[in-house]
C-alpha positions in Angstrom: -102.0 89.9 -89.1 -101.7 88.8 -93.0 -98.5 89.4 -94.4 -97.7 92.4 -96.9 -98.0 91.4 -100.6 -95.6 91.9 -103.4 -96.4 94.3 -106.3 -95.4 93.7 -109.9 -91.7 93.0 -110.1 -89.4 95.6 -111.1 -86.2 95.1 -113.4 -83.0 96.5 -112.9 -83.2 98.4 -116.2 -85.6 101.0 -114.7 -82.9 102.7 -112.6 -81.7 105.5 -114.8 -80.0 108.3 -112.6 -82.3 108.1 -109.7 -80.2 108.6 -106.5 -80.0 105.5 -104.1 -82.3 105.7 -101.1 -81.3 104.3 -97.9 -82.5 100.7 -97.3 -85.8 100.2 -95.5 -85.5 99.4 -91.8 -86.7 95.6 -92.3 -83.9 95.1 -95.0 -81.4 96.6 -92.6 -82.7 94.2 -89.9 -82.1 91.2 -92.1 -78.6 92.5 -92.9 -77.8 92.8 -89.4 -78.9 89.3 -88.6 -77.0 88.2 -91.5 -73.8 89.5 -89.9 -74.6 87.9 -86.3 -75.3 84.5 -87.9 -72.2 84.6 -90.2 -70.1 85.7 -87.3 -71.5 82.9 -85.2 -71.0 80.3 -87.8 -67.3 81.1 -88.0 -66.8 81.1 -84.0 -68.5 77.9 -83.8 -66.2 76.5 -86.8 -63.3 77.3 -84.0 -64.9 76.2 -81.0 -66.6 72.9 -81.7 -63.7 70.9 -82.8 -61.8 71.8 -79.7 -64.7 70.8 -77.6 -64.9 67.7 -79.1 -61.0 67.2 -78.9 -61.1 68.1 -75.2 -64.2 65.8 -74.3 -63.3 62.9 -76.3 -59.4 63.0 -76.7 -59.9 61.5 -80.1 -58.8 64.0 -83.0 -61.0 62.3 -85.5 -63.9 63.4 -83.5 -63.2 67.0 -84.7 -64.5 66.1 -88.0 -67.8 64.7 -87.0 -69.4 68.1 -86.7 -68.1 69.4 -89.9 -69.1 66.1 -91.6 -72.6 65.9 -90.5 -73.0 69.8 -91.2 -72.2 69.4 -94.6 -74.6 66.5 -95.2 -77.8 68.8 -95.1 -76.3 71.3 -97.1 -75.6 68.9 -100.0 -78.8 67.3 -99.9 -81.1 70.5 -99.1 -82.2 70.6 -102.9 -84.1 67.4 -102.0 -85.1 67.2 -98.5 -85.7 71.1 -98.1 -88.2 71.4 -100.9 -91.2 70.9 -98.9 -89.8 73.6 -96.4 -89.1 76.2 -98.7 -92.5 77.4 -99.2 -93.0 78.1 -95.5 -89.7 80.4 -95.3 -91.5 83.5 -96.3 -91.5 85.8 -93.4 -89.4 87.0 -90.4 -91.3 84.6 -88.2 -90.3 81.6 -90.0 -86.8 82.6 -90.3 -86.8 83.4 -86.7 -88.0 79.6 -85.8 -84.6 78.5 -88.0 -82.6 80.7 -85.8 -84.0 79.3 -82.4 -83.7 75.8 -83.8 -79.9 76.7 -84.5 -79.4 78.1 -81.1 -80.8 74.7 -79.7 -78.2 72.9 -81.7 -75.5 75.0 -80.3 -76.3 74.4 -76.9 -76.3 70.7 -77.2 -72.5 70.5 -76.7 -72.2 72.7 -73.6 -75.3 71.1 -71.9 -73.8 67.4 -72.7 -70.4 68.4 -71.7 -71.7 69.7 -68.3 -73.9 66.6 -67.9 -73.4 63.1 -69.7 -70.0 64.3 -71.6 -69.8 64.8 -75.2 -69.8 61.8 -77.3 -70.1 61.0 -81.1 -73.9 61.2 -81.0 -73.9 64.7 -79.6 -71.4 65.8 -82.1 -73.4 64.4 -85.2 -76.8 65.9 -83.7 -75.1 69.1 -83.4 -73.6 69.0 -86.7 -77.0 67.9 -88.5 -79.3 70.5 -86.5 -76.7 73.6 -87.2 -75.9 72.5 -90.9 -79.8 71.8 -91.7 -80.8 75.2 -90.2 -77.9 77.1 -92.1 -78.7 75.3 -95.3 -82.3 76.6 -95.3 -81.4 80.1 -93.6 -79.0 81.3 -96.2 -81.1 81.1 -99.5 -84.3 81.8 -97.6 -83.1 85.0 -96.2 -81.9 86.2 -99.6 -85.1 85.4 -101.2 -87.1 87.2 -98.5 -84.8 90.3 -98.9 -85.5 90.3 -102.6 -89.2 89.8 -102.2 -89.3 92.7 -99.4 -87.6 94.9 -101.5 -90.3 94.7 -104.1 -93.0 95.7 -101.7 -94.6 99.1 -102.8 -92.6 102.2 -102.2 -89.1 100.7 -102.6 -87.0 101.9 -105.4 -86.0 99.4 -108.2 -82.8 97.5 -107.5 -83.3 97.7 -103.7 -83.1 93.9 -103.5 -79.8 93.7 -105.3 -78.2 96.5 -103.0 -79.6 94.9 -99.8 -78.0 91.5 -101.0 -74.8 93.4 -101.7 -74.6 94.8 -98.2 -75.3 91.3 -96.8 -72.1 90.0 -98.9 -70.4 92.8 -97.1 -71.5 91.7 -93.8 -70.3 87.9 -94.8 -66.9 89.2 -95.8 -66.3 91.3 -92.7 -67.3 88.3 -90.6 -64.6 86.2 -92.6 -61.9 88.6 -91.7 -62.4 89.1 -88.0 -64.6 86.2 -86.7 -62.0 83.4 -86.7 -59.5 85.5 -84.5 -62.1 87.0 -82.5 -63.2 83.3 -81.5 -59.6 82.3 -80.9 -59.2 85.3 -78.4 -62.7 84.6 -76.7 -61.5 80.9 -76.4 -58.5 81.9 -74.4 -60.4 84.4 -72.3 -63.7 82.4 -71.9 -63.2 78.8 -72.7 -65.1 76.6 -75.1 -68.3 76.1 -73.4 -69.0 79.9 -72.2 -68.3 80.6 -75.8 -70.9 78.4 -77.3 -73.4 79.6 -74.6 -72.7 83.3 -75.6 -73.1 82.5 -79.3 -76.4 80.8 -78.8 -77.6 83.8 -76.8 -76.4 86.1 -79.9 -78.4 83.8 -82.1 -81.6 84.1 -80.1 -81.1 88.0 -80.0 -81.0 88.0 -83.8 -84.1 85.6 -83.6 -86.0 88.2 -81.8 -84.9 90.9 -84.2 -86.1 88.8 -87.0 -89.7 88.8 -85.6 -90.1 92.3 -86.6 -89.5 91.5 -90.4 -92.8 91.2 -92.3 -93.7 88.4 -94.5 -94.7 88.0 -98.0 -96.7 85.1 -99.6 -99.3 84.4 -102.3 -102.4 86.6 -102.5 -105.3 87.2 -104.8 -103.2 89.2 -107.1 -100.4 86.7 -107.2 -101.3 85.5 -110.9 -101.6 89.2 -112.0 -98.5 90.0 -110.5 -96.6 87.1 -112.0 -98.0 88.0 -115.3 -97.0 91.7 -115.1 -93.5 90.6 -113.9 -93.1 88.2 -117.0 -94.2 91.0 -119.3 -91.5 93.2 -117.8 -88.6 90.7 -117.4 -89.1 88.9 -120.8 -90.4 85.5 -121.7 -87.7 83.6 -120.4 -88.6 84.6 -116.7 -89.9 81.9 -114.5 -92.0 82.4 -111.6 -93.0 80.6 -108.6 -96.2 78.8 -107.4 -96.1 76.1 -110.0 -96.9 73.4 -107.6 -97.4 72.5 -103.9 -93.6 72.4 -103.2 -92.4 75.0 -105.7 -90.7 74.3 -109.0 -87.8 72.1 -109.7 -84.5 73.7 -110.7 -84.4 72.1 -114.1 -87.3 74.1 -115.8 -85.9 77.3 -114.4 -82.3 76.8 -115.8 -83.9 75.8 -118.9 -86.0 78.7 -119.4 -82.9 81.0 -118.3 -79.5 79.5 -119.9 -77.5 82.6 -118.7 -78.5 81.9 -115.1 -77.5 78.4 -115.7 -74.3 79.4 -116.9 -73.8 81.7 -114.0 -74.6 79.0 -111.5 -72.1 76.6 -113.4 -69.5 79.1 -113.1 -70.0 79.6 -109.3 -69.9 75.5 -109.0 -66.7 75.6 -111.0 -65.2 78.5 -108.8 -66.3 76.4 -105.6 -64.5 73.3 -106.6 -61.4 75.1 -107.7 -61.2 77.2 -104.3 -58.7 74.4 -103.1 -56.1 75.6 -105.3 -56.0 79.0 -103.5 -56.7 77.9 -99.8 -55.0 74.4 -100.0 -52.7 75.2 -102.7 -51.0 78.1 -100.9 -50.7 76.5 -97.8 -49.0 73.3 -99.2 -46.8 75.5 -101.4 -45.7 77.4 -98.3 -44.7 74.2 -96.7 -42.7 72.9 -99.8 -40.7 76.3 -99.8 -39.8 76.1 -96.1 -42.5 78.9 -95.3 -45.2 77.2 -93.7 -48.3 79.3 -92.9 -46.6 82.4 -94.7 -47.9 82.3 -98.1 -51.5 81.4 -97.0 -51.5 84.1 -94.6 -50.3 86.6 -97.2 -52.9 85.4 -99.9 -55.8 85.5 -97.6 -54.8 88.8 -96.2 -54.7 90.4 -99.7 -57.8 88.5 -100.9 -59.7 89.6 -97.7 -58.8 93.2 -98.0 -59.7 93.3 -101.7 -62.9 91.6 -101.4 -64.1 93.9 -98.4 -63.0 96.9 -100.5 -65.0 95.8 -103.2 -68.1 94.9 -101.2 -68.1 98.5 -100.0 -68.4 99.6 -103.6 -70.8 97.1 -105.1 -74.2 98.1 -103.3 -73.7 101.6 -105.0 -72.9 100.2 -108.3 -74.6 96.9 -108.9 -77.7 98.3 -110.7 -75.4 99.6 -113.4 -73.1 96.7 -113.7 -73.9 94.3 -116.6 -74.8 91.0 -115.2 -73.0 88.3 -117.3 -69.9 90.3 -118.1 -69.5 91.1 -114.3 -69.9 87.3 -113.4 -67.6 86.3 -116.2 -64.9 89.0 -115.6 -64.7 87.9 -111.8 -63.9 84.4 -112.5 -61.5 85.3 -115.3 -59.6 87.4 -113.0 -59.6 84.8 -110.1 -58.3 82.3 -112.6 -55.5 84.5 -113.7 -54.7 84.9 -110.3 -54.2 81.0 -109.9 -52.0 81.2 -112.9 -49.8 83.9 -111.4 -49.4 82.8 -107.8 -46.7 80.1 -108.4 -44.5 82.7 -110.1 -45.1 85.2 -107.5 -44.0 82.7 -104.6 -42.1 83.0 -102.5 -42.3 86.6 -102.3 -45.1 87.5 -99.7 -45.8 91.0 -101.0 -46.2 89.5 -104.6 -48.5 86.6 -103.3 -50.7 89.3 -101.3 -50.9 91.7 -104.5 -51.8 88.8 -106.8 -54.5 87.6 -104.7 -55.9 91.0 -104.0 -56.0 91.4 -108.0 -57.9 88.1 -108.3 -60.3 88.9 -105.5 -61.2 92.8 -106.2 -63.9 91.9 -108.7 -65.5 88.8 -106.8 -67.9 91.1 -105.1 -69.2 92.5 -108.2 -69.7 89.1 -109.8 -71.6 87.7 -106.8 -73.9 91.0 -106.6 -74.4 90.5 -110.5 -75.5 86.9 -110.0 -77.8 87.7 -107.1 -79.3 90.4 -109.2 -79.6 87.9 -112.1 -81.7 85.5 -109.7 -83.9 88.5 -108.6 -84.6 89.7 -112.1 -85.5 86.2 -113.6 -87.3 84.7 -110.8 -89.7 85.2 -108.0 -91.5 83.3 -105.3 -90.7 79.5 -105.2 -88.6 79.6 -108.3 -86.5 82.4 -106.6 -86.1 80.2 -103.4 -85.0 77.1 -105.5 -82.5 79.3 -107.4 -80.7 80.6 -104.4 -80.7 77.2 -102.8 -79.1 76.0 -105.9 -76.5 78.8 -105.8 -75.7 77.9 -102.1 -75.4 74.1 -102.7 -73.3 74.2 -105.9 -70.8 76.7 -104.6 -70.6 75.6 -101.2 -70.8 72.0 -101.9 -68.4 72.4 -104.7 -65.8 73.7 -102.2 -66.3 71.1 -100.0 -65.8 68.6 -102.8 -63.1 70.5 -104.0 -61.1 70.5 -100.8 -61.6 66.8 -100.3 -60.4 65.9 -103.9 -57.6 68.6 -104.0 -55.9 67.0 -101.1 -55.8 63.6 -102.8 -54.9 65.0 -106.0 -51.9 66.9 -104.5 -50.8 63.7 -102.9 -51.1 61.7 -106.1 -49.1 64.4 -107.9 -46.2 64.4 -105.2 -45.9 60.7 -105.5 -45.6 60.8 -109.2 -42.3 60.1 -111.0 -42.1 63.7 -111.9 -43.6 65.3 -109.0 -41.7 68.5 -108.2 -43.7 69.9 -105.3 -47.1 71.6 -105.4 -45.7 74.5 -107.5 -45.3 72.1 -110.4 -48.8 70.8 -110.0 -50.4 74.1 -109.7 -48.7 75.2 -112.9 -44.9 75.5 -112.0 -42.4 73.3 -113.9 -43.5 74.7 -117.4 -41.6 77.3 -119.4 -40.4 80.2 -117.4 -41.1 78.6 -114.0 -38.5 78.2 -111.4 -37.8 74.7 -109.6 -38.7 74.6 -105.9 -35.9 74.2 -103.5 -36.1 71.2 -101.2 -37.5 71.6 -97.8 -34.7 72.5 -95.3 -34.0 69.5 -92.7 -35.7 70.0 -89.4 -34.2 69.3 -86.0 -35.5 66.3 -84.3 -36.9 64.5 -87.2 -35.5 61.5 -89.0 -33.8 62.5 -92.3 -36.3 62.2 -95.2 -39.3 62.7 -93.0 -40.9 65.7 -94.8 -42.9 67.8 -92.1 -46.9 67.9 -93.0 -49.0 70.8 -92.0 -51.3 68.3 -90.2 -48.6 67.7 -87.9 -48.3 71.2 -86.6 -52.2 71.4 -86.8 -52.4 68.4 -84.2 -49.8 69.9 -82.0 -51.4 73.1 -81.8 -54.9 72.1 -81.6 -53.9 69.6 -78.8 -51.9 72.3 -76.8 -55.0 74.8 -77.3 -57.6 72.1 -76.1 -55.4 71.5 -72.9 -54.9 75.1 -72.1 -58.3 75.5 -70.2 -57.8 72.5 -67.9 -54.2 71.3 -67.7 -52.1 74.3 -68.4 -51.6 77.1 -65.6 -53.2 80.5 -66.5 -50.0 82.1 -67.4 -49.1 79.6 -69.9 -52.5 79.7 -71.5 -52.2 83.4 -71.8 -48.8 83.4 -73.3 -50.0 80.9 -75.8 -52.7 83.3 -77.2 -50.5 84.3 -79.8 -50.7 81.1 -81.4 -54.4 80.6 -80.7 -55.7 81.8 -84.2 -53.6 79.5 -86.1 -54.4 76.6 -83.9 -58.1 77.4 -84.2 -57.8 78.0 -88.1 -56.1 74.4 -88.5 -58.8 72.7 -86.1 -61.6 74.4 -88.4 -59.9 73.3 -91.7 -60.2 69.6 -90.5 -63.8 69.4 -91.3 -63.9 71.4 -94.6 -67.5 70.7 -95.1 -68.2 72.5 -92.0 -66.6 75.7 -93.0 -68.1 75.5 -96.4 -71.7 74.9 -94.9 -71.2 78.4 -93.7 -70.2 79.9 -97.0 -66.7 80.4 -96.4 -65.0 80.1 -99.9 -65.4 83.3 -102.1 
């Protein structure tokens, strides 16, 4: 059955005061599968490191999955160029989900047969990372393309992507604690089996989504879209493998600036995630500051994501993008002054995150307005690689930068590195001594992470059931620390902003 064809693209300026209709069923299906896959990826980030630790006994193997999953993401702009033109239908995306499910079951199958080793962990990371790197931008591009089919109101694509961003953020809030609880109840291997089954169900639902592709009227469609969107619009189908990113950005400097801001935001994400964790350790409140900051940021972004779909067609593109990053930058500057007050840290984080959904929705709408076809898929791939890859690089570089600053002759703790120590900044109190440690030995967050992860990994096989259940209260913290070891794995699932 030939796929339905795209009509002439519509711009976000044609909305007027038309009431917002309900999303078509196939766009609802895409949003639902987005929620399932994002939830699964976050649960995987909890379960896989513990499976590796339990099976191999070596802590370094917990990073293999994350490292191998991050490599396909960072290089997907190169190796995925030949595959992107094929990902224009629900069937193609369903095939990706099936491949992802097969990658997930590699670990439990190996655990039940030959045992989990470095080769199995690397294979799982590569398969799940490659499918995620292809699936996320392809799903966004297909959503935008389907929204331009006849009978859909203008701005439907931007609204659908805003709903998908809401699904992403909701999964950020509840999926890690859910994974930790299921890990205690089921264990690591059954959890991966159930996750693979959920991905296969999402693949079955994806088969109902229609496809889009070039037809006899493709050139007329691109010409009409170019006339509607202005001379700087870039349309797909320039060559067999789609256009490269450079001509797209050259023709759309505002889109290039928006993608550059997304990359910078990804690189500096460590100042929030890693910075609050280390600042809390310096102030003698390990885990409390990062919990308060993440809670405030999560509640604010989910609240903003609930509003964004209704107003995205009225929000000016570049002002919304700039405002979101400026507000987040101001939050960076205010956090050292707000610490160690947990309420103040939560409020500052909420203020910094409340505008982020509107900025992301505006960036997606800008991509939809300025591109289509292969150019649109390339732009969404660039957005995914620059932001998520930047977050991976930022976490890796940020940890080393913090360590170098602390070793410097004037280092006064992470608060000084993050802006503390200047005029009006208060000096951080030294960390109180800990019982059972030699004097001068400053406890590091990774020490607690290793102990908690080891205890959780042994709970299923070596600890009685009553002790396993009593340790469930510390499960989420252990899982979060285990998932934080491979930063690239978390970012491959798009976990930063």
